[in-house]
Residue, then its C-alpha position, 0 to 999 in steps of 0.5 A: m418489512g417484506r416491501a423493505m427488504l426488496v427495496g433493499l435487495g434492490v439498491l444493493v443489486a442497483i450499486q452492484l453496475v457503480p462502476v469501481s477502478r481497479d486499474a495497475g496503476p504504474g510500477t512496482v517494488d522492483a521499481v525500487d533499491a532494497p536488499d532482496d530481503v526488505r523489497a521481498l517484506l515491501r511485496r509482501a506486505c505495501a504492496n497491493c495499496h503502494s504501486g500498480a502489483t494490487e492484487w485484488p479480492w474477491y470482495s474487491r467486487i462487491a460494492p459498497v466494499s469494492w469501493l472503500v477497497a479503491h479509495d483506499v489503494h488509490h489514496g495510497r499510491e498517490h501517498l505513495n508508489f513504490g514503483t514511481l519513487p525512484a524517480k522522485k527529486p532527492k528530497k522528494k525521495a528523502k521525505l517519502f523514505g523517512e515516511i515509511a520508517e515512521e509509519v512502519e515504525e510506528h505500526a501505522m502501516p500497514p494498517w489493522p484492517y489490511r493485516w486484519m484481512h490480509p495476515e500475510a502482511r503481518l509484520t514480525d519486529a524483525e521484519r519492521k526493523a529491516i523495513v525501517d533500517w532500510a528506510s532509515a538509510a536511504e533518506d539519509a543515502a537520498l540527502g546525501t548525507g550518507g548510509a547503506g542507500q538505498 
């Protein structure tokens, strides 16, 4: 048992040497045209994974958790990055705004493991409604069908 523990400890130490990209990425939530209250909610609950304004927590520096966190952040940015959203073509922008509304309304975003580790990302029903209403109006505006703007 002592030898197995030493081997396990050695592996744990060795995996710390595997590099993880914690790049800033492009842009911030501030690039998005939204009311101040909605922008504050996006910054608080979404920006860590969906913008270049990621604040990497202490546990994002310890493998193997660091691999999972970095994967989630990079995957989140690939799917939606608020910093690059304004430059998207109208149809793509509308699609993304529609997905924001749907995911937030269905409580799929922020995901529960993130909410569990980051209480500040927990949204009240009123906060969810504010994001959904904004994203739905921005979707309409991107399509040119009316709405309150982005």
